[in-house]
The first five atom37 places (N, CA, C, CB, O) and aatype in JSON, in Angstrom:
{
  "aatype": [12, 0, 10, 0, 1, 19, 19, 15, 13, 0, 7, 19, 3, 0, 6, 8, 12, 0, 1, 10, 11, 6, 5, 19, 15, 7, 6, 14, 14, 6, 7, 10, 3, 0, 11, 15, 10, 10, 19, 10, 8, 6, 14, 6, 15, 6, 6, 0, 10, 0, 19, 19, 9, 13, 6, 3, 6, 6, 0, 18, 1, 1, 7, 2, 6, 9, 10, 3, 15, 12, 14, 0, 15, 3, 16, 14, 7, 2, 1, 16, 15, 19, 1, 11, 18, 6, 19, 0, 19, 8, 1, 6, 10],
  "atom_mask": [
    [1, 1, 1, 1, 1],
    [1, 1, 1, 1, 1],
    [1, 1, 1, 1, 1],
    [1, 1, 1, 1, 1],
    [1, 1, 1, 1, 1],
    [1, 1, 1, 1, 1],
    [1, 1, 1, 1, 1],
    [1, 1, 1, 1, 1],
    [1, 1, 1, 1, 1],
    [1, 1, 1, 1, 1],
    [1, 1, 1, 0, 1],
    [1, 1, 1, 1, 1],
    [1, 1, 1, 1, 1],
    [1, 1, 1, 1, 1],
    [1, 1, 1, 1, 1],
    [1, 1, 1, 1, 1],
    [1, 1, 1, 1, 1],
    [1, 1, 1, 1, 1],
    [1, 1, 1, 1, 1],
    [1, 1, 1, 1, 1],
    [1, 1, 1, 1, 1],
    [1, 1, 1, 1, 1],
    [1, 1, 1, 1, 1],
    [1, 1, 1, 1, 1],
    [1, 1, 1, 1, 1],
    [1, 1, 1, 0, 1],
    [1, 1, 1, 1, 1],
    [1, 1, 1, 1, 1],
    [1, 1, 1, 1, 1],
    [1, 1, 1, 1, 1],
    [1, 1, 1, 0, 1],
    [1, 1, 1, 1, 1],
    [1, 1, 1, 1, 1],
    [1, 1, 1, 1, 1],
    [1, 1, 1, 1, 1],
    [1, 1, 1, 1, 1],
    [1, 1, 1, 1, 1],
    [1, 1, 1, 1, 1],
    [1, 1, 1, 1, 1],
    [1, 1, 1, 1, 1],
    [1, 1, 1, 1, 1],
    [1, 1, 1, 1, 1],
    [1, 1, 1, 1, 1],
    [1, 1, 1, 1, 1],
    [1, 1, 1, 1, 1],
    [1, 1, 1, 1, 1],
    [1, 1, 1, 1, 1],
    [1, 1, 1, 1, 1],
    [1, 1, 1, 1, 1],
    [1, 1, 1, 1, 1],
    [1, 1, 1, 1, 1],
    [1, 1, 1, 1, 1],
    [1, 1, 1, 1, 1],
    [1, 1, 1, 1, 1],
    [1, 1, 1, 1, 1],
    [1, 1, 1, 1, 1],
    [1, 1, 1, 1, 1],
    [1, 1, 1, 1, 1],
    [1, 1, 1, 1, 1],
    [1, 1, 1, 1, 1],
    [1, 1, 1, 1, 1],
    [1, 1, 1, 1, 1],
    [1, 1, 1, 0, 1],
    [1, 1, 1, 1, 1],
    [1, 1, 1, 1, 1],
    [1, 1, 1, 1, 1],
    [1, 1, 1, 1, 1],
    [1, 1, 1, 1, 1],
    [1, 1, 1, 1, 1],
    [1, 1, 1, 1, 1],
    [1, 1, 1, 1, 1],
    [1, 1, 1, 1, 1],
    [1, 1, 1, 1, 1],
    [1, 1, 1, 1, 1],
    [1, 1, 1, 1, 1],
    [1, 1, 1, 1, 1],
    [1, 1, 1, 0, 1],
    [1, 1, 1, 1, 1],
    [1, 1, 1, 1, 1],
    [1, 1, 1, 1, 1],
    [1, 1, 1, 1, 1],
    [1, 1, 1, 1, 1],
    [1, 1, 1, 1, 1],
    [1, 1, 1, 1, 1],
    [1, 1, 1, 1, 1],
    [1, 1, 1, 1, 1],
    [1, 1, 1, 1, 1],
    [1, 1, 1, 1, 1],
    [1, 1, 1, 1, 1],
    [1, 1, 1, 1, 1],
    [1, 1, 1, 1, 1],
    [1, 1, 1, 1, 1],
    [1, 1, 1, 1, 1]
  ],
  "atom_positions": [
    [[124.96, 103.25, 100.63], [124.42, 102.68, 99.43], [123.0, 102.16, 99.72], [125.33, 101.57, 98.9], [122.78, 101.48, 100.72]],
    [[122.07, 102.47, 98.85], [120.69, 102.02, 99.0], [120.59, 100.54, 98.62], [119.74, 102.88, 98.13], [121.31, 100.05, 97.75]],
    [[119.67, 99.86, 99.3], [119.43, 98.44, 99.06], [117.96, 98.2, 98.82], [119.93, 97.59, 100.24], [117.11, 98.9, 99.37]],
    [[117.65, 97.2, 97.99], [116.27, 96.87, 97.68], [115.96, 95.45, 98.13], [115.99, 97.04, 96.17], [116.75, 94.53, 97.92]],
    [[114.81, 95.29, 98.73], [114.27, 93.97, 99.07], [113.21, 93.67, 98.02], [113.66, 93.92, 100.56], [112.19, 94.35, 97.95]],
    [[113.47, 92.66, 97.2], [112.57, 92.32, 96.09], [111.93, 90.97, 96.4], [113.34, 92.28, 94.71], [112.61, 89.96, 96.54]],
    [[110.62, 90.99, 96.52], [109.88, 89.79, 96.89], [108.92, 89.43, 95.76], [109.1, 90.0, 98.23], [108.19, 90.29, 95.26]],
    [[108.94, 88.17, 95.36], [108.0, 87.72, 94.33], [106.88, 86.92, 94.98], [108.72, 86.87, 93.23], [107.09, 86.21, 95.98]],
    [[105.69, 87.05, 94.39], [104.5, 86.38, 94.92], [103.78, 85.68, 93.78], [103.57, 87.39, 95.62], [103.81, 86.13, 92.64]],
    [[103.13, 84.57, 94.1], [102.25, 83.86, 93.17], [100.85, 83.83, 93.77], [102.78, 82.4, 92.88], [100.68, 83.97, 94.98]],
    [[99.86, 83.64, 92.91], [98.48, 83.56, 93.39], [97.92, 84.9, 93.81], [0.0, 0.0, 0.0], [97.11, 84.97, 94.74]],
    [[98.33, 85.96, 93.13], [97.89, 87.32, 93.47], [96.79, 87.73, 92.5], [99.09, 88.33, 93.44], [97.07, 88.12, 91.36]],
    [[95.55, 87.65, 92.95], [94.43, 88.04, 92.09], [94.03, 89.49, 92.36], [93.23, 87.1, 92.31], [94.63, 90.15, 93.21]],
    [[93.04, 89.97, 91.65], [92.59, 91.36, 91.78], [92.13, 91.68, 93.19], [91.45, 91.63, 90.8], [92.34, 92.79, 93.67]],
    [[91.51, 90.72, 93.87], [91.06, 90.94, 95.24], [92.25, 91.17, 96.18], [90.24, 89.74, 95.73], [92.21, 92.06, 97.03]],
    [[93.3, 90.37, 96.0], [94.52, 90.57, 96.8], [95.08, 91.97, 96.57], [95.58, 89.5, 96.45], [95.46, 92.66, 97.52]],
    [[95.14, 92.39, 95.31], [95.7, 93.7, 95.0], [94.86, 94.82, 95.59], [95.83, 93.88, 93.49], [95.41, 95.82, 96.06]],
    [[93.54, 94.69, 95.57], [92.68, 95.71, 96.16], [92.94, 95.84, 97.66], [91.19, 95.37, 95.9], [93.0, 96.95, 98.19]],
    [[93.09, 94.7, 98.35], [93.39, 94.74, 99.79], [94.76, 95.36, 100.03], [93.34, 93.31, 100.4], [94.94, 96.14, 100.97]],
    [[95.73, 95.03, 99.19], [97.08, 95.59, 99.34], [97.06, 97.1, 99.18], [98.04, 94.96, 98.32], [97.71, 97.81, 99.94]],
    [[96.32, 97.6, 98.21], [96.23, 99.05, 98.0], [95.66, 99.74, 99.23], [95.36, 99.36, 96.78], [96.12, 100.83, 99.59]],
    [[94.68, 99.13, 99.88], [94.12, 99.7, 101.12], [95.15, 99.7, 102.23], [92.89, 98.91, 101.56], [95.28, 100.69, 102.95]],
    [[95.9, 98.6, 102.38], [96.91, 98.5, 103.43], [98.01, 99.53, 103.23], [97.5, 97.09, 103.46], [98.46, 100.16, 104.19]],
    [[98.45, 99.7, 101.99], [99.57, 100.6, 101.69], [99.17, 102.05, 101.91], [100.04, 100.39, 100.25], [100.03, 102.88, 102.22]],
    [[97.9, 102.37, 101.76], [97.47, 103.76, 101.95], [97.5, 104.15, 103.42], [96.07, 103.97, 101.38], [97.43, 105.34, 103.74]],
    [[97.6, 103.18, 104.32], [97.68, 103.47, 105.76], [99.13, 103.67, 106.19], [0.0, 0.0, 0.0], [100.01, 103.91, 105.37]],
    [[99.35, 103.56, 107.48], [100.69, 103.72, 108.04], [101.52, 102.46, 107.79], [100.62, 104.02, 109.55], [100.99, 101.35, 107.81]],
    [[102.83, 102.64, 107.54], [103.69, 101.45, 107.39], [103.83, 100.76, 108.75], [105.1, 101.85, 106.82], [103.54, 101.35, 109.79]],
    [[104.28, 99.51, 108.74], [104.51, 98.81, 110.01], [105.47, 99.62, 110.89], [105.07, 97.39, 109.77], [106.39, 100.26, 110.39]],
    [[105.25, 99.57, 112.19], [106.09, 100.32, 113.13], [107.55, 99.92, 112.99], [105.62, 100.09, 114.58], [107.88, 98.73, 112.97]],
    [[108.44, 100.91, 112.88], [109.87, 100.68, 112.77], [110.38, 100.5, 111.36], [0.0, 0.0, 0.0], [111.59, 100.46, 111.14]],
    [[109.48, 100.38, 110.39], [109.91, 100.2, 108.99], [110.38, 101.54, 108.44], [108.75, 99.61, 108.12], [109.58, 102.46, 108.27]],
    [[111.67, 101.62, 108.15], [112.27, 102.86, 107.66], [112.63, 102.71, 106.19], [113.53, 103.23, 108.49], [113.8, 102.77, 105.82]],
    [[111.61, 102.51, 105.36], [111.82, 102.34, 103.93], [111.7, 103.68, 103.23], [110.82, 101.32, 103.34], [110.95, 104.55, 103.68]],
    [[112.43, 103.85, 102.14], [112.39, 105.08, 101.36], [111.3, 105.05, 100.3], [113.74, 105.33, 100.71], [110.69, 106.08, 100.01]],
    [[111.05, 103.87, 99.71], [110.0, 103.78, 98.7], [109.53, 102.34, 98.56], [110.48, 104.32, 97.35], [110.2, 101.39, 98.96]],
    [[108.35, 102.22, 97.97], [107.72, 100.93, 97.72], [107.16, 100.94, 96.31], [106.6, 100.62, 98.77], [106.51, 101.9, 95.9]],
    [[107.42, 99.88, 95.57], [106.87, 99.7, 94.23], [106.33, 98.28, 94.17], [107.95, 99.96, 93.12], [107.03, 97.32, 94.48]],
    [[105.07, 98.15, 93.76], [104.47, 96.82, 93.59], [104.04, 96.68, 92.14], [103.24, 96.61, 94.57], [103.32, 97.53, 91.61]],
    [[104.48, 95.61, 91.51], [104.14, 95.3, 90.13], [103.24, 94.08, 90.13], [105.42, 95.07, 89.26], [103.46, 93.13, 90.88]],
    [[102.22, 94.11, 89.27], [101.27, 92.99, 89.23], [101.01, 92.59, 87.79], [99.94, 93.37, 89.93], [100.79, 93.43, 86.93]],
    [[101.03, 91.3, 87.55], [100.68, 90.75, 86.24], [99.4, 89.93, 86.44], [101.86, 89.88, 85.63], [99.47, 88.77, 86.84]],
    [[98.23, 90.53, 86.15], [96.96, 89.88, 86.45], [96.78, 88.52, 85.77], [95.83, 90.77, 86.05], [96.22, 87.6, 86.38]],
    [[97.23, 88.37, 84.53], [97.01, 87.12, 83.8], [97.68, 85.92, 84.48], [97.53, 87.25, 82.39], [97.09, 84.85, 84.55]],
    [[98.88, 86.11, 84.97], [99.6, 85.01, 85.62], [99.42, 85.02, 87.13], [101.07, 85.07, 85.28], [99.88, 84.11, 87.82]],
    [[98.76, 86.06, 87.65], [98.56, 86.25, 89.09], [99.88, 86.27, 89.85], [97.66, 85.14, 89.65], [100.01, 85.7, 90.93]],
    [[100.88, 86.94, 89.25], [102.18, 87.11, 89.88], [102.4, 88.58, 90.22], [103.32, 86.58, 88.96], [101.86, 89.47, 89.57]],
    [[103.2, 88.81, 91.26], [103.5, 90.18, 91.66], [104.92, 90.26, 92.19], [102.5, 90.67, 92.73], [105.49, 89.28, 92.66]],
    [[105.49, 91.46, 92.1], [106.79, 91.78, 92.68], [106.61, 92.99, 93.59], [107.86, 92.05, 91.58], [105.95, 93.95, 93.22]],
    [[107.2, 92.92, 94.76], [107.22, 94.07, 95.67], [108.67, 94.48, 95.85], [106.53, 93.72, 97.05], [109.51, 93.66, 96.22]],
    [[108.96, 95.75, 95.58], [110.31, 96.28, 95.71], [110.28, 97.36, 96.8], [110.84, 96.86, 94.34], [109.61, 98.38, 96.66]],
    [[111.01, 97.11, 97.88], [111.1, 98.07, 98.98], [112.53, 98.55, 99.03], [110.65, 97.43, 100.35], [113.46, 97.75, 99.13]],
    [[112.71, 99.87, 98.98], [114.07, 100.44, 98.95], [114.39, 101.05, 100.31], [114.2, 101.51, 97.82], [113.61, 101.8, 100.9]],
    [[115.58, 100.7, 100.78], [116.09, 101.18, 102.07], [117.37, 101.99, 101.84], [116.37, 99.99, 103.04], [118.11, 101.75, 100.89]],
    [[117.6, 102.94, 102.7], [118.74, 103.86, 102.58], [120.09, 103.17, 102.78], [118.6, 104.99, 103.58], [121.06, 103.49, 102.09]],
    [[120.15, 102.22, 103.73], [121.44, 101.6, 104.06], [121.23, 100.2, 104.62], [122.22, 102.47, 105.06], [120.1, 99.73, 104.76]],
    [[122.32, 99.55, 104.95], [122.3, 98.16, 105.42], [121.51, 98.01, 106.73], [123.72, 97.65, 105.62], [120.76, 97.05, 106.88]],
    [[121.68, 98.93, 107.64], [120.96, 98.84, 108.93], [119.45, 98.96, 108.73], [121.46, 99.94, 109.9], [118.7, 98.18, 109.32]],
    [[119.01, 99.9, 107.93], [117.58, 100.05, 107.65], [117.05, 98.81, 106.93], [117.31, 101.32, 106.79], [115.94, 98.36, 107.21]],
    [[117.85, 98.24, 106.02], [117.45, 97.02, 105.32], [117.29, 95.88, 106.32], [118.48, 96.65, 104.24], [116.29, 95.17, 106.29]],
    [[118.26, 95.71, 107.2], [118.23, 94.62, 108.17], [116.97, 94.7, 109.04], [119.48, 94.64, 109.05], [116.26, 93.71, 109.21]],
    [[116.71, 95.9, 109.59], [115.52, 96.08, 110.43], [114.25, 95.84, 109.62], [115.5, 97.5, 111.05], [113.34, 95.16, 110.07]],
    [[114.19, 96.41, 108.41], [113.02, 96.25, 107.56], [112.79, 94.81, 107.18], [0.0, 0.0, 0.0], [111.64, 94.35, 107.15]],
    [[113.85, 94.09, 106.87], [113.74, 92.69, 106.51], [113.16, 91.88, 107.67], [115.11, 92.12, 106.09], [112.3, 91.02, 107.46]],
    [[113.62, 92.15, 108.89], [113.1, 91.46, 110.07], [111.61, 91.75, 110.25], [113.88, 91.88, 111.34], [110.82, 90.84, 110.51]],
    [[111.22, 93.02, 110.11], [109.82, 93.41, 110.27], [108.95, 92.75, 109.21], [109.66, 94.94, 110.19], [107.91, 92.17, 109.53]],
    [[109.38, 92.82, 107.96], [108.58, 92.28, 106.87], [108.52, 90.75, 106.92], [109.14, 92.73, 105.53], [107.49, 90.16, 106.59]],
    [[109.61, 90.1, 107.33], [109.61, 88.64, 107.44], [108.69, 88.15, 108.55], [111.02, 88.13, 107.69], [108.17, 87.04, 108.49]],
    [[108.48, 88.99, 109.57], [107.65, 88.56, 110.7], [106.16, 88.82, 110.48], [108.11, 89.27, 111.96], [105.34, 88.45, 111.32]],
    [[105.81, 89.46, 109.36], [104.39, 89.73, 109.09], [103.64, 88.41, 108.86], [104.23, 90.66, 107.85], [104.18, 87.48, 108.27]],
    [[102.4, 88.34, 109.34], [101.6, 87.13, 109.1], [101.38, 86.92, 107.61], [100.24, 87.22, 109.83], [101.27, 87.88, 106.84]],
    [[101.32, 85.66, 107.2], [101.12, 85.33, 105.78], [99.84, 85.95, 105.25], [101.09, 83.82, 105.59], [99.75, 86.25, 104.06]],
    [[98.84, 86.13, 106.12], [97.57, 86.71, 105.67], [97.71, 88.18, 105.28], [96.53, 86.58, 106.77], [96.82, 88.73, 104.62]],
    [[98.81, 88.83, 105.67], [99.04, 90.23, 105.32], [99.78, 90.4, 104.0], [99.82, 90.91, 106.42], [100.01, 91.52, 103.56]],
    [[100.17, 89.3, 103.37], [100.91, 89.39, 102.12], [99.99, 89.12, 100.94], [102.1, 88.39, 102.12], [98.98, 88.42, 101.08]],
    [[100.32, 89.67, 99.78], [99.45, 89.49, 98.6], [99.72, 88.17, 97.89], [99.64, 90.64, 97.63], [100.43, 88.16, 96.87]],
    [[99.2, 87.09, 98.37], [99.43, 85.8, 97.73], [100.5, 85.01, 98.45], [0.0, 0.0, 0.0], [100.75, 85.24, 99.63]],
    [[101.12, 84.08, 97.75], [102.15, 83.21, 98.33], [103.53, 83.71, 97.95], [101.96, 81.75, 97.86], [103.85, 83.85, 96.77]],
    [[104.35, 83.99, 98.96], [105.7, 84.46, 98.71], [106.52, 83.34, 98.09], [106.37, 84.96, 100.01], [106.58, 82.23, 98.63]],
    [[107.16, 83.61, 96.95], [107.95, 82.59, 96.28], [109.45, 82.84, 96.38], [107.55, 82.5, 94.84], [110.24, 81.91, 96.26]],
    [[109.86, 84.09, 96.6], [111.28, 84.38, 96.8], [111.47, 85.76, 97.42], [112.05, 84.28, 95.46], [110.62, 86.64, 97.28]],
    [[112.6, 85.91, 98.1], [113.02, 87.2, 98.66], [114.48, 87.37, 98.29], [112.8, 87.28, 100.23], [115.3, 86.5, 98.59]],
    [[114.8, 88.49, 97.64], [116.18, 88.74, 97.23], [116.6, 90.14, 97.64], [116.35, 88.55, 95.72], [115.76, 91.04, 97.76]],
    [[117.87, 90.31, 97.83], [118.45, 91.6, 98.21], [119.32, 92.09, 97.06], [119.29, 91.5, 99.54], [120.16, 91.35, 96.54]],
    [[119.1, 93.35, 96.67], [119.86, 93.95, 95.57], [120.45, 95.29, 96.01], [118.97, 94.14, 94.32], [119.87, 95.98, 96.85]],
    [[121.58, 95.64, 95.45], [122.08, 97.01, 95.56], [121.3, 97.84, 94.53], [123.64, 97.09, 95.31], [121.06, 97.37, 93.42]],
    [[120.93, 99.03, 94.9], [120.2, 99.91, 93.99], [121.22, 100.66, 93.14], [119.27, 100.89, 94.76], [121.9, 101.56, 93.64]],
    [[121.32, 100.3, 91.88], [122.27, 100.93, 90.98], [121.74, 102.26, 90.46], [122.6, 100.0, 89.8], [122.49, 103.23, 90.36]],
    [[120.44, 102.31, 90.13], [119.82, 103.53, 89.61], [118.4, 103.59, 90.17], [119.82, 103.57, 88.03], [117.66, 102.6, 90.11]],
    [[118.03, 104.74, 90.69], [116.65, 104.95, 91.15], [116.32, 106.41, 90.86], [116.47, 104.61, 92.7], [116.9, 107.32, 91.45]],
    [[115.41, 106.61, 89.95], [115.09, 107.97, 89.55], [113.61, 108.06, 89.23], [115.94, 108.41, 88.33], [113.06, 107.23, 88.51]],
    [[112.97, 109.07, 89.77], [111.57, 109.36, 89.42], [111.58, 110.2, 88.16], [110.81, 110.11, 90.59], [112.31, 111.18, 88.09]],
    [[110.81, 109.83, 87.17], [110.78, 110.58, 85.91], [109.53, 111.44, 85.81], [110.84, 109.62, 84.72], [109.34, 112.14, 84.81]]
  ]
}
């Protein structure tokens, strides 16, 4: 069963998003075995959500450790929550 790591951020301005787009276009962190990444941004409130989907529990566990250990300067704004969800539906249209 696929799992999603959903992280919410506050204080995410256009400059943060531009830096994030540059980072994402490069290689993922070593050992991160994620299947997909989706980042949503609401410029007016400067809030963002990052959804990282993993194939299974082991990939989620490793990915969560890697992402939690990233320096705060590598994240888009201030992390306000991290939640784990089962992926009920995931489809590219």
